[in-house]
Biopython code that builds the backbone (N, CA, C, O; Angstrom):
import numpy as np
from Bio.PDB.StructureBuilder import StructureBuilder

atoms = [
    (1, "MET", "N", (1.105, 31.078, 23.332)),
    (1, "MET", "CA", (1.207, 32.133, 24.333)),
    (1, "MET", "C", (1.401, 33.488, 23.645)),
    (1, "MET", "O", (2.048, 33.588, 22.603)),
    (2, "VAL", "N", (0.848, 34.478, 24.228)),
    (2, "VAL", "CA", (0.910, 35.840, 23.716)),
    (2, "VAL", "C", (2.292, 36.435, 24.016)),
    (2, "VAL", "O", (2.851, 36.226, 25.092)),
    (3, "THR", "N", (2.820, 37.167, 23.059)),
    (3, "THR", "CA", (4.076, 37.885, 23.225)),
    (3, "THR", "C", (3.753, 39.348, 23.501)),
    (3, "THR", "O", (2.871, 39.922, 22.863)),
    (4, "VAL", "N", (4.465, 39.953, 24.448)),
    (4, "VAL", "CA", (4.292, 41.374, 24.740)),
    (4, "VAL", "C", (5.509, 42.122, 24.227)),
    (4, "VAL", "O", (6.643, 41.813, 24.594)),
    (5, "LYS", "N", (5.263, 43.114, 23.372)),
    (5, "LYS", "CA", (6.316, 43.986, 22.852)),
    (5, "LYS", "C", (6.004, 45.413, 23.277)),
    (5, "LYS", "O", (4.845, 45.782, 23.466)),
    (6, "TRP", "N", (7.037, 46.189, 23.420)),
    (6, "TRP", "CA", (6.897, 47.572, 23.875)),
    (6, "TRP", "C", (7.373, 48.521, 22.781)),
    (6, "TRP", "O", (8.480, 48.367, 22.263)),
    (7, "LEU", "N", (6.548, 49.497, 22.429)),
    (7, "LEU", "CA", (7.041, 50.574, 21.582)),
    (7, "LEU", "C", (8.048, 51.369, 22.397)),
    (7, "LEU", "O", (7.951, 51.380, 23.624)),
    (8, "PRO", "N", (9.008, 52.031, 21.770)),
    (8, "PRO", "CA", (10.062, 52.735, 22.524)),
    (8, "PRO", "C", (9.537, 53.762, 23.524)),
    (8, "PRO", "O", (10.168, 53.998, 24.554)),
    (9, "GLU", "N", (8.403, 54.367, 23.233)),
    (9, "GLU", "CA", (7.857, 55.389, 24.138)),
    (9, "GLU", "C", (7.415, 54.804, 25.476)),
    (9, "GLU", "O", (7.510, 55.471, 26.506)),
    (10, "ALA", "N", (6.935, 53.571, 25.467)),
    (10, "ALA", "CA", (6.380, 52.978, 26.692)),
    (10, "ALA", "C", (7.444, 52.788, 27.784)),
    (10, "ALA", "O", (7.200, 53.205, 28.916)),
    (11, "PRO", "N", (8.608, 52.185, 27.509)),
    (11, "PRO", "CA", (9.629, 52.112, 28.556)),
    (11, "PRO", "C", (10.115, 53.497, 28.992)),
    (11, "PRO", "O", (10.455, 53.708, 30.156)),
    (12, "ASN", "N", (10.142, 54.439, 28.040)),
    (12, "ASN", "CA", (10.505, 55.810, 28.416)),
    (12, "ASN", "C", (9.484, 56.390, 29.383)),
    (12, "ASN", "O", (9.843, 57.109, 30.316)),
    (13, "ASP", "N", (8.201, 56.075, 29.159)),
    (13, "ASP", "CA", (7.146, 56.523, 30.071)),
    (13, "ASP", "C", (7.366, 55.955, 31.471)),
    (13, "ASP", "O", (7.238, 56.668, 32.466)),
    (14, "ILE", "N", (7.699, 54.662, 31.536)),
    (14, "ILE", "CA", (7.921, 54.025, 32.839)),
    (14, "ILE", "C", (9.105, 54.674, 33.547)),
    (14, "ILE", "O", (9.059, 54.912, 34.754)),
    (15, "GLU", "N", (10.153, 54.955, 32.802)),
    (15, "GLU", "CA", (11.325, 55.611, 33.393)),
    (15, "GLU", "C", (10.961, 56.989, 33.948)),
    (15, "GLU", "O", (11.400, 57.370, 35.032)),
    (16, "HIS", "N", (10.158, 57.721, 33.194)),
    (16, "HIS", "CA", (9.696, 59.041, 33.642)),
    (16, "HIS", "C", (8.879, 58.929, 34.935)),
    (16, "HIS", "O", (9.087, 59.691, 35.880)),
    (17, "LEU", "N", (7.951, 57.973, 34.962)),
    (17, "LEU", "CA", (7.117, 57.775, 36.149)),
    (17, "LEU", "C", (7.963, 57.354, 37.349)),
    (17, "LEU", "O", (7.751, 57.828, 38.465)),
    (18, "TYR", "N", (8.919, 56.464, 37.110)),
    (18, "TYR", "CA", (9.799, 55.984, 38.179)),
    (18, "TYR", "C", (10.621, 57.145, 38.746)),
    (18, "TYR", "O", (10.712, 57.309, 39.963)),
    (19, "THR", "N", (11.213, 57.941, 37.868)),
    (19, "THR", "CA", (12.043, 59.069, 38.311)),
    (19, "THR", "C", (11.223, 60.060, 39.120)),
    (19, "THR", "O", (11.676, 60.552, 40.153)),
    (20, "PHE", "N", (10.016, 60.355, 38.651)),
    (20, "PHE", "CA", (9.141, 61.281, 39.363)),
    (20, "PHE", "C", (8.876, 60.787, 40.778)),
    (20, "PHE", "O", (8.986, 61.559, 41.731)),
    (21, "LEU", "N", (8.531, 59.520, 40.929)),
    (21, "LEU", "CA", (8.230, 58.969, 42.253)),
    (21, "LEU", "C", (9.477, 58.752, 43.100)),
    (21, "LEU", "O", (9.438, 58.928, 44.318)),
    (22, "ASN", "N", (10.573, 58.376, 42.472)),
    (22, "ASN", "CA", (11.800, 58.070, 43.205)),
    (22, "ASN", "C", (12.305, 59.281, 43.983)),
    (22, "ASN", "O", (12.889, 59.130, 45.057)),
    (23, "ASP", "N", (12.086, 60.472, 43.452)),
    (23, "ASP", "CA", (12.493, 61.691, 44.160)),
    (23, "ASP", "C", (11.733, 61.853, 45.468)),
    (23, "ASP", "O", (12.246, 62.457, 46.410)),
    (24, "LYS", "N", (10.527, 61.326, 45.535)),
    (24, "LYS", "CA", (9.684, 61.435, 46.725)),
    (24, "LYS", "C", (9.796, 60.211, 47.623)),
    (24, "LYS", "O", (9.871, 60.331, 48.846)),
    (25, "SER", "N", (9.805, 59.021, 46.998)),
    (25, "SER", "CA", (9.843, 57.778, 47.760)),
    (25, "SER", "C", (10.383, 56.640, 46.893)),
    (25, "SER", "O", (9.675, 56.146, 46.016)),
    (26, "PRO", "N", (11.626, 56.220, 47.127)),
    (26, "PRO", "CA", (12.168, 55.101, 46.348)),
    (26, "PRO", "C", (11.329, 53.832, 46.474)),
    (26, "PRO", "O", (11.225, 53.064, 45.517)),
    (27, "GLU", "N", (10.735, 53.604, 47.636)),
    (27, "GLU", "CA", (9.901, 52.415, 47.824)),
    (27, "GLU", "C", (8.655, 52.478, 46.951)),
    (27, "GLU", "O", (8.272, 51.486, 46.331)),
    (28, "ALA", "N", (8.028, 53.639, 46.907)),
    (28, "ALA", "CA", (6.834, 53.798, 46.071)),
    (28, "ALA", "C", (7.193, 53.659, 44.594)),
    (28, "ALA", "O", (6.431, 53.083, 43.817)),
    (29, "ALA", "N", (8.349, 54.184, 44.212)),
    (29, "ALA", "CA", (8.791, 54.071, 42.822)),
    (29, "ALA", "C", (8.976, 52.610, 42.430)),
    (29, "ALA", "O", (8.581, 52.200, 41.339)),
    (30, "ALA", "N", (9.572, 51.832, 43.316)),
    (30, "ALA", "CA", (9.772, 50.400, 43.042)),
    (30, "ALA", "C", (8.436, 49.673, 42.954)),
    (30, "ALA", "O", (8.252, 48.818, 42.088)),
    (31, "ARG", "N", (7.503, 50.005, 43.845)),
    (31, "ARG", "CA", (6.175, 49.376, 43.799)),
    (31, "ARG", "C", (5.436, 49.755, 42.519)),
    (31, "ARG", "O", (4.758, 48.921, 41.920)),
    (32, "ALA", "N", (5.567, 51.011, 42.103)),
    (32, "ALA", "CA", (4.897, 51.464, 40.881)),
    (32, "ALA", "C", (5.434, 50.711, 39.663)),
    (32, "ALA", "O", (4.661, 50.237, 38.830)),
    (33, "ALA", "N", (6.743, 50.606, 39.565)),
    (33, "ALA", "CA", (7.342, 49.887, 38.442)),
    (33, "ALA", "C", (6.892, 48.431, 38.437)),
    (33, "ALA", "O", (6.588, 47.876, 37.381)),
    (34, "ALA", "N", (6.850, 47.817, 39.606)),
    (34, "ALA", "CA", (6.408, 46.424, 39.704)),
    (34, "ALA", "C", (4.943, 46.286, 39.289)),
    (34, "ALA", "O", (4.578, 45.320, 38.619)),
    (35, "THR", "N", (4.112, 47.237, 39.679)),
    (35, "THR", "CA", (2.695, 47.215, 39.304)),
    (35, "THR", "C", (2.538, 47.261, 37.791)),
    (35, "THR", "O", (1.736, 46.521, 37.221)),
    (36, "ILE", "N", (3.296, 48.123, 37.150)),
    (36, "ILE", "CA", (3.214, 48.270, 35.696)),
    (36, "ILE", "C", (3.700, 46.999, 34.995)),
    (36, "ILE", "O", (3.046, 46.498, 34.080)),
    (37, "LEU", "N", (4.847, 46.486, 35.429)),
    (37, "LEU", "CA", (5.401, 45.284, 34.794)),
    (37, "LEU", "C", (4.520, 44.059, 35.045)),
    (37, "LEU", "O", (4.373, 43.210, 34.166)),
    (38, "ASP", "N", (3.936, 43.967, 36.242)),
    (38, "ASP", "CA", (3.004, 42.868, 36.525)),
    (38, "ASP", "C", (1.760, 42.979, 35.646)),
    (38, "ASP", "O", (1.220, 41.966, 35.201)),
    (39, "GLY", "N", (1.306, 44.206, 35.395)),
    (39, "GLY", "CA", (0.166, 44.411, 34.507)),
    (39, "GLY", "C", (0.467, 43.925, 33.105)),
    (39, "GLY", "O", (-0.387, 43.321, 32.457)),
    (40, "ALA", "N", (1.673, 44.184, 32.633)),
    (40, "ALA", "CA", (2.061, 43.715, 31.304)),
    (40, "ALA", "C", (2.090, 42.185, 31.263)),
    (40, "ALA", "O", (1.766, 41.588, 30.237)),
    (41, "LYS", "N", (2.472, 41.555, 32.363)),
    (41, "LYS", "CA", (2.472, 40.085, 32.424)),
    (41, "LYS", "C", (1.057, 39.536, 32.324)),
    (41, "LYS", "O", (0.837, 38.491, 31.713)),
    (42, "ILE", "N", (0.107, 40.227, 32.914)),
    (42, "ILE", "CA", (-1.298, 39.808, 32.844)),
    (42, "ILE", "C", (-1.755, 39.741, 31.388)),
    (42, "ILE", "O", (-2.549, 38.877, 31.018)),
    (43, "LEU", "N", (-1.247, 40.656, 30.570)),
    (43, "LEU", "CA", (-1.637, 40.696, 29.162)),
    (43, "LEU", "C", (-1.199, 39.449, 28.407)),
    (43, "LEU", "O", (-1.771, 39.129, 27.365)),
    (44, "LYS", "N", (-0.199, 38.742, 28.912)),
    (44, "LYS", "CA", (0.251, 37.508, 28.257)),
    (44, "LYS", "C", (-0.805, 36.412, 28.334)),
    (44, "LYS", "O", (-0.910, 35.582, 27.431)),
    (45, "THR", "N", (-1.584, 36.408, 29.405)),
    (45, "THR", "CA", (-2.585, 35.354, 29.578)),
    (45, "THR", "C", (-4.003, 35.828, 29.268)),
    (45, "THR", "O", (-4.856, 35.025, 28.889)),
    (46, "THR", "N", (-4.258, 37.117, 29.425)),
    (46, "THR", "CA", (-5.597, 37.659, 29.144)),
    (46, "THR", "C", (-5.460, 38.971, 28.364)),
    (46, "THR", "O", (-5.692, 40.046, 28.918)),
    (47, "PRO", "N", (-5.087, 38.889, 27.095)),
    (47, "PRO", "CA", (-4.810, 40.099, 26.321)),
    (47, "PRO", "C", (-6.024, 40.987, 26.051)),
    (47, "PRO", "O", (-5.869, 42.152, 25.684)),
    (48, "ARG", "N", (-7.201, 40.461, 26.226)),
    (48, "ARG", "CA", (-8.405, 41.274, 25.984)),
    (48, "ARG", "C", (-8.978, 41.864, 27.272)),
    (48, "ARG", "O", (-10.110, 42.347, 27.288)),
    (49, "ILE", "N", (-8.201, 41.823, 28.339)),
    (49, "ILE", "CA", (-8.689, 42.290, 29.642)),
    (49, "ILE", "C", (-8.930, 43.796, 29.662)),
    (49, "ILE", "O", (-9.804, 44.271, 30.387)),
    (50, "GLY", "N", (-8.174, 44.544, 28.885)),
    (50, "GLY", "CA", (-8.303, 45.999, 28.897)),
    (50, "GLY", "C", (-9.575, 46.487, 28.229)),
    (50, "GLY", "O", (-10.181, 45.790, 27.416)),
    (51, "ARG", "N", (-9.956, 47.680, 28.585)),
    (51, "ARG", "CA", (-11.158, 48.313, 28.028)),
    (51, "ARG", "C", (-10.883, 48.761, 26.598)),
    (51, "ARG", "O", (-9.921, 49.488, 26.353)),
    (52, "PRO", "N", (-11.724, 48.332, 25.642)),
    (52, "PRO", "CA", (-11.542, 48.789, 24.257)),
    (52, "PRO", "C", (-11.782, 50.294, 24.162)),
    (52, "PRO", "O", (-12.685, 50.831, 24.804)),
    (53, "MET", "N", (-10.974, 50.958, 23.363)),
    (53, "MET", "CA", (-11.183, 52.381, 23.137)),
    (53, "MET", "C", (-12.290, 52.549, 22.098)),
    (53, "MET", "O", (-12.416, 51.720, 21.197)),
    (54, "PRO", "N", (-13.086, 53.599, 22.208)),
    (54, "PRO", "CA", (-14.246, 53.767, 21.319)),
    (54, "PRO", "C", (-13.904, 54.417, 19.983)),
    (54, "PRO", "O", (-14.703, 55.190, 19.453)),
    (55, "ASP", "N", (-12.725, 54.114, 19.429)),
    (55, "ASP", "CA", (-12.324, 54.825, 18.215)),
    (55, "ASP", "C", (-11.996, 53.914, 17.029)),
    (55, "ASP", "O", (-11.404, 54.370, 16.051)),
    (56, "GLU", "N", (-12.368, 52.652, 17.103)),
    (56, "GLU", "CA", (-12.194, 51.706, 15.999)),
    (56, "GLU", "C", (-10.730, 51.445, 15.623)),
    (56, "GLU", "O", (-10.461, 50.942, 14.532)),
    (57, "THR", "N", (-9.776, 51.779, 16.510)),
    (57, "THR", "CA", (-8.361, 51.552, 16.219)),
    (57, "THR", "C", (-7.880, 50.190, 16.731)),
    (57, "THR", "O", (-6.799, 49.728, 16.364)),
    (58, "GLY", "N", (-8.686, 49.560, 17.573)),
    (58, "GLY", "CA", (-8.271, 48.299, 18.174)),
    (58, "GLY", "C", (-7.446, 48.483, 19.429)),
    (58, "GLY", "O", (-7.029, 47.506, 20.051)),
    (59, "ARG", "N", (-7.205, 49.733, 19.806)),
    (59, "ARG", "CA", (-6.438, 49.979, 21.021)),
    (59, "ARG", "C", (-7.290, 49.675, 22.252)),
    (59, "ARG", "O", (-8.516, 49.775, 22.223)),
    (60, "ARG", "N", (-6.604, 49.301, 23.331)),
    (60, "ARG", "CA", (-7.252, 49.009, 24.605)),
    (60, "ARG", "C", (-6.496, 49.723, 25.713)),
    (60, "ARG", "O", (-5.350, 50.134, 25.533)),
    (61, "GLU", "N", (-7.149, 49.867, 26.865)),
    (61, "GLU", "CA", (-6.506, 50.460, 28.031)),
    (61, "GLU", "C", (-6.724, 49.554, 29.233)),
    (61, "GLU", "O", (-7.848, 49.173, 29.560)),
    (62, "LEU", "N", (-5.616, 49.224, 29.876)),
    (62, "LEU", "CA", (-5.655, 48.431, 31.100)),
    (62, "LEU", "C", (-5.331, 49.356, 32.259)),
    (62, "LEU", "O", (-4.274, 49.986, 32.278)),
    (63, "PHE", "N", (-6.237, 49.442, 33.227)),
    (63, "PHE", "CA", (-6.055, 50.289, 34.397)),
    (63, "PHE", "C", (-5.526, 49.427, 35.546)),
    (63, "PHE", "O", (-6.114, 48.408, 35.906)),
    (64, "LEU", "N", (-4.402, 49.867, 36.107)),
    (64, "LEU", "CA", (-3.740, 49.144, 37.189)),
    (64, "LEU", "C", (-3.787, 50.007, 38.439)),
    (64, "LEU", "O", (-3.033, 50.974, 38.545)),
    (65, "PRO", "N", (-4.664, 49.676, 39.396)),
    (65, "PRO", "CA", (-4.808, 50.504, 40.589)),
    (65, "PRO", "C", (-3.479, 50.699, 41.316)),
    (65, "PRO", "O", (-2.696, 49.767, 41.493)),
    (66, "PHE", "N", (-3.257, 51.947, 41.731)),
    (66, "PHE", "CA", (-2.059, 52.284, 42.493)),
    (66, "PHE", "C", (-2.356, 53.536, 43.306)),
    (66, "PHE", "O", (-2.592, 54.608, 42.748)),
    (67, "GLY", "N", (-2.345, 53.396, 44.608)),
    (67, "GLY", "CA", (-2.631, 54.534, 45.478)),
    (67, "GLY", "C", (-4.021, 55.083, 45.211)),
    (67, "GLY", "O", (-4.989, 54.331, 45.101)),
    (68, "ALA", "N", (-4.109, 56.411, 45.107)),
    (68, "ALA", "CA", (-5.397, 57.064, 44.881)),
    (68, "ALA", "C", (-5.772, 57.106, 43.402)),
    (68, "ALA", "O", (-6.815, 57.653, 43.043)),
    (69, "GLY", "N", (-4.937, 56.539, 42.551)),
    (69, "GLY", "CA", (-5.217, 56.560, 41.124)),
    (69, "GLY", "C", (-4.941, 55.207, 40.498)),
    (69, "GLY", "O", (-5.189, 54.162, 41.099)),
    (70, "ALA", "N", (-4.429, 55.245, 39.296)),
    (70, "ALA", "CA", (-4.104, 54.014, 38.575)),
    (70, "ALA", "C", (-3.073, 54.325, 37.502)),
    (70, "ALA", "O", (-2.968, 55.457, 37.030)),
    (71, "TYR", "N", (-2.324, 53.315, 37.128)),
    (71, "TYR", "CA", (-1.482, 53.415, 35.945)),
    (71, "TYR", "C", (-2.288, 52.862, 34.785)),
    (71, "TYR", "O", (-3.065, 51.920, 34.943)),
    (72, "VAL", "N", (-2.094, 53.456, 33.620)),
    (72, "VAL", "CA", (-2.829, 53.063, 32.435)),
    (72, "VAL", "C", (-1.834, 52.545, 31.405)),
    (72, "VAL", "O", (-0.880, 53.236, 31.046)),
    (73, "LEU", "N", (-2.063, 51.331, 30.938)),
    (73, "LEU", "CA", (-1.291, 50.771, 29.835)),
    (73, "LEU", "C", (-2.177, 50.825, 28.603)),
    (73, "LEU", "O", (-3.220, 50.173, 28.555)),
    (74, "ARG", "N", (-1.767, 51.598, 27.610)),
    (74, "ARG", "CA", (-2.496, 51.608, 26.347)),
    (74, "ARG", "C", (-1.782, 50.623, 25.430)),
    (74, "ARG", "O", (-0.561, 50.665, 25.282)),
    (75, "TYR", "N", (-2.562, 49.735, 24.819)),
    (75, "TYR", "CA", (-1.953, 48.682, 24.019)),
    (75, "TYR", "C", (-2.880, 48.239, 22.901)),
    (75, "TYR", "O", (-4.051, 48.614, 22.843)),
    (76, "MET", "N", (-2.316, 47.425, 22.016)),
    (76, "MET", "CA", (-3.096, 46.784, 20.960)),
    (76, "MET", "C", (-2.825, 45.289, 21.027)),
    (76, "MET", "O", (-1.702, 44.859, 21.291)),
    (77, "TYR", "N", (-3.861, 44.507, 20.786)),
    (77, "TYR", "CA", (-3.715, 43.054, 20.673)),
    (77, "TYR", "C", (-3.879, 42.717, 19.204)),
    (77, "TYR", "O", (-4.968, 42.838, 18.642)),
    (78, "ARG", "N", (-2.784, 42.293, 18.589)),
    (78, "ARG", "CA", (-2.791, 42.035, 17.152)),
    (78, "ARG", "C", (-3.227, 40.608, 16.838)),
    (78, "ARG", "O", (-3.184, 39.727, 17.696)),
    (79, "GLN", "N", (-3.642, 40.401, 15.614)),
    (79, "GLN", "CA", (-4.112, 39.096, 15.144)),
    (79, "GLN", "C", (-3.053, 38.007, 15.274)),
    (79, "GLN", "O", (-3.392, 36.834, 15.430)),
    (80, "ASP", "N", (-1.770, 38.380, 15.214)),
    (80, "ASP", "CA", (-0.701, 37.384, 15.295)),
    (80, "ASP", "C", (-0.404, 36.945, 16.729)),
    (80, "ASP", "O", (0.541, 36.194, 16.969)),
    (81, "GLY", "N", (-1.216, 37.419, 17.683)),
    (81, "GLY", "CA", (-1.026, 37.024, 19.074)),
    (81, "GLY", "C", (-0.022, 37.876, 19.819)),
    (81, "GLY", "O", (0.476, 37.470, 20.869)),
    (82, "THR", "N", (0.282, 39.044, 19.296)),
    (82, "THR", "CA", (1.223, 39.958, 19.948)),
    (82, "THR", "C", (0.463, 41.106, 20.593)),
    (82, "THR", "O", (-0.432, 41.694, 19.985)),
    (83, "VAL", "N", (0.828, 41.415, 21.824)),
    (83, "VAL", "CA", (0.347, 42.619, 22.489)),
    (83, "VAL", "C", (1.443, 43.669, 22.335)),
    (83, "VAL", "O", (2.604, 43.406, 22.652)),
    (84, "VAL", "N", (1.086, 44.839, 21.858)),
    (84, "VAL", "CA", (2.034, 45.934, 21.702)),
    (84, "VAL", "C", (1.644, 47.032, 22.685)),
    (84, "VAL", "O", (0.595, 47.660, 22.544)),
    (85, "VAL", "N", (2.498, 47.256, 23.680)),
    (85, "VAL", "CA", (2.250, 48.323, 24.654)),
    (85, "VAL", "C", (2.692, 49.627, 24.004)),
    (85, "VAL", "O", (3.849, 49.787, 23.617)),
    (86, "ILE", "N", (1.753, 50.549, 23.894)),
    (86, "ILE", "CA", (1.977, 51.801, 23.171)),
    (86, "ILE", "C", (2.500, 52.894, 24.093)),
    (86, "ILE", "O", (3.520, 53.521, 23.806)),
    (87, "ARG", "N", (1.805, 53.119, 25.193)),
    (87, "ARG", "CA", (2.186, 54.167, 26.155)),
    (87, "ARG", "C", (1.751, 53.740, 27.552)),
    (87, "ARG", "O", (0.916, 52.850, 27.716)),
    (88, "VAL", "N", (2.337, 54.392, 28.552)),
    (88, "VAL", "CA", (2.010, 54.147, 29.955)),
    (88, "VAL", "C", (1.971, 55.502, 30.650)),
    (88, "VAL", "O", (2.842, 56.340, 30.420)),
    (89, "TRP", "N", (0.972, 55.723, 31.495)),
    (89, "TRP", "CA", (0.906, 56.962, 32.263)),
    (89, "TRP", "C", (0.094, 56.737, 33.520)),
    (89, "TRP", "O", (-0.574, 55.715, 33.680)),
    (90, "HIS", "N", (0.168, 57.720, 34.415)),
    (90, "HIS", "CA", (-0.642, 57.695, 35.626)),
    (90, "HIS", "C", (-1.943, 58.418, 35.323)),
    (90, "HIS", "O", (-1.964, 59.402, 34.583)),
    (91, "SER", "N", (-3.018, 57.924, 35.898)),
    (91, "SER", "CA", (-4.343, 58.474, 35.606)),
    (91, "SER", "C", (-4.485, 59.944, 35.991)),
    (91, "SER", "O", (-5.383, 60.622, 35.493)),
    (92, "ARG", "N", (-3.624, 60.446, 36.861)),
    (92, "ARG", "CA", (-3.687, 61.859, 37.253)),
    (92, "ARG", "C", (-2.772, 62.741, 36.397)),
    (92, "ARG", "O", (-2.701, 63.955, 36.588)),
    (93, "GLU", "N", (-2.087, 62.116, 35.466)),
    (93, "GLU", "CA", (-1.165, 62.829, 34.594)),
    (93, "GLU", "C", (-1.927, 63.566, 33.499)),
    (93, "GLU", "O", (-3.055, 63.202, 33.167)),
    (94, "ASP", "N", (-1.313, 64.594, 32.945)),
    (94, "ASP", "CA", (-1.892, 65.332, 31.829)),
    (94, "ASP", "C", (-1.978, 64.392, 30.623)),
    (94, "ASP", "O", (-0.948, 63.956, 30.107)),
    (95, "ARG", "N", (-3.168, 64.083, 30.179)),
    (95, "ARG", "CA", (-3.391, 63.117, 29.107)),
    (95, "ARG", "C", (-2.837, 63.565, 27.757)),
    (95, "ARG", "O", (-2.632, 62.731, 26.875)),
    (96, "TYR", "N", (-2.597, 64.830, 27.582)),
    (96, "TYR", "CA", (-2.115, 65.291, 26.287)),
    (96, "TYR", "C", (-0.653, 64.935, 26.051)),
    (96, "TYR", "O", (-0.151, 65.120, 24.943)),
    (97, "THR", "N", (0.044, 64.424, 27.072)),
    (97, "THR", "CA", (1.427, 64.045, 26.887)),
    (97, "THR", "C", (1.550, 62.577, 26.506)),
    (97, "THR", "O", (2.650, 62.125, 26.191)),
    (98, "ALA", "N", (0.464, 61.822, 26.523)),
    (98, "ALA", "CA", (0.488, 60.399, 26.157)),
    (98, "ALA", "C", (-0.486, 60.179, 25.007)),
    (98, "ALA", "O", (-1.642, 60.594, 25.076)),
    (99, "SER", "N", (-0.020, 59.531, 23.963)),
    (99, "SER", "CA", (-0.904, 59.321, 22.805)),
    (99, "SER", "C", (-1.715, 58.058, 22.927)),
    (99, "SER", "O", (-2.504, 57.742, 22.036)),
]
sb = StructureBuilder()
sb.init_structure("model")
sb.init_model(0)
sb.init_chain("A")
sb.init_seg("    ")
for serial, (resi, resn, name, xyz) in enumerate(atoms, 1):
    if name == "N":
        sb.init_residue(resn, " ", resi, " ")
    sb.init_atom(name, np.array(xyz, "f"), 0.0, 1.0, " ", f" {name:<3s}", serial, name[0])
structure = sb.get_structure()
């Protein structure tokens, strides 16, 4: 079975997204967090599900539909069977804040 590990920035990203939504709707914030965490669970069984990035780094992006947009999990699937979640953001967010 695949192991999912998170770089420190990724949980911080989720906290940022949760806080942003929680100010507007606690219910939406809870659903968003669940969507992201459920997406990470999907990676345990289908780690190659995300779209490969065109930069030869081995990074992938998994898009998780949410409302009018999607949450994006950027990750790498390593040879040892580990998925490393690098960053998480909303598709409408400024991309320059997520590497």
